[in-house]
C-alpha positions in Angstrom: 0.0 0.0 0.0 1.5 3.3 -1.1 1.1 6.5 0.8 1.9 9.1 -1.7 3.1 12.5 -0.6 3.2 15.6 -2.8 5.3 18.6 -2.0 6.7 21.7 -3.7 3.5 23.7 -4.2 3.2 27.3 -3.2 2.5 30.8 -4.4 4.4 32.0 -7.5 4.1 35.0 -9.9 3.1 34.5 -13.5 6.1 33.4 -15.5 7.6 31.7 -12.5 8.5 28.1 -11.9 7.8 25.4 -9.4 9.0 21.8 -9.1 6.5 19.4 -7.5 7.7 16.1 -6.0 5.8 12.8 -5.4 7.2 10.0 -3.2 5.9 7.3 -1.0 6.1 8.1 2.7 7.6 4.7 3.3 10.2 5.1 0.6 8.7 2.4 -1.7 10.2 2.6 -5.2 7.9 4.0 -7.8 10.0 2.5 -10.6 7.4 -0.1 -11.6 4.4 2.2 -11.3 2.8 4.4 -13.9 2.8 7.8 -12.3 0.7 10.7 -13.4 0.1 14.2 -12.2 -3.5 15.5 -12.1 -4.8 18.9 -11.1 -8.2 20.2 -9.9 -9.5 23.7 -9.5 -12.5 24.5 -7.3 -15.7 23.6 -9.2 -13.8 21.9 -12.0 -13.2 18.2 -12.7 -9.8 16.7 -12.0 -7.7 16.7 -15.2 -4.6 14.9 -16.3 -1.5 17.1 -16.5 1.3 14.6 -17.3 2.2 10.9 -17.1 5.3 8.8 -16.9 5.2 5.1 -17.7 7.4 2.6 -16.0 9.3 2.1 -19.3 10.2 5.7 -19.6 7.4 7.0 -21.8 5.8 10.3 -21.1 2.7 12.1 -22.1 1.3 15.6 -21.5 -1.9 17.4 -21.6 -2.0 20.1 -24.4 -1.7 22.9 -21.9 1.4 21.3 -20.2 3.3 20.5 -23.4 6.4 22.8 -23.7 6.0 24.2 -20.2 5.9 21.2 -17.9 8.3 18.3 -17.6 7.6 15.0 -15.8 10.7 13.1 -14.7 11.8 10.3 -12.3 14.8 10.0 -9.9 15.0 6.3 -9.1 17.7 6.9 -6.5 15.4 9.2 -4.6 12.3 7.2 -5.4 10.7 10.4 -6.5 8.7 11.6 -9.5 8.9 15.3 -10.3 6.8 17.8 -12.2 8.8 20.8 -13.3 6.5 23.6 -14.2 7.8 26.6 -16.0 6.2 29.8 -17.3 3.3 29.3 -15.0 0.1 31.1 -15.7 -2.8 32.1 -13.4 -4.9 29.4 -15.0 -2.5 26.8 -13.7 -3.7 27.6 -10.2 -5.0 24.3 -8.8 -4.4 21.5 -6.3 -2.0 19.1 -7.9 -2.3 15.4 -7.2 0.1 12.5 -7.7 -1.4 9.2 -9.0 0.4 5.8 -9.1 -1.0 2.7 -10.7 0.3 -0.9 -10.7 -1.5 -4.1 -11.3 -4.9 -2.3 -11.6 -4.5 -0.7 -8.2 -4.6 3.1 -8.0 -3.1 5.3 -5.3 -3.6 9.0 -4.8 -1.8 11.6 -2.8 -3.4 14.3 -0.8 -2.4 17.0 -3.2 -0.3 20.2 -3.1 -1.7 23.7 -3.8 -0.2 25.7 -6.6 -1.3 29.4 -6.8 -0.1 31.6 -9.6 -0.8 35.2 -8.9 0.9 38.6 -9.2 
């Protein structure tokens, strides 16, 4: 059973950057998991931001392409979401999701606020 923990959110000005991290609180390796980042704004549905397959594939939502990068650090057992050129519309709670063998795990989320 994973206990995913996200970190790295905060308040940033438009055009700024943040790097979100996702790891298991018990230091379980995420290497074999498909890991994805989602986000949700108040009153909106949760939407996919970016995904990383266990084999190294990546995919991005259209709004994330060219601004966000998902990556893994196996040594640190962490999956990152580097977000650059942030816009006010990126304001949301960002969630980490890990799937293996049909079992899905979610973190509690980290808040990202983009505002002048």
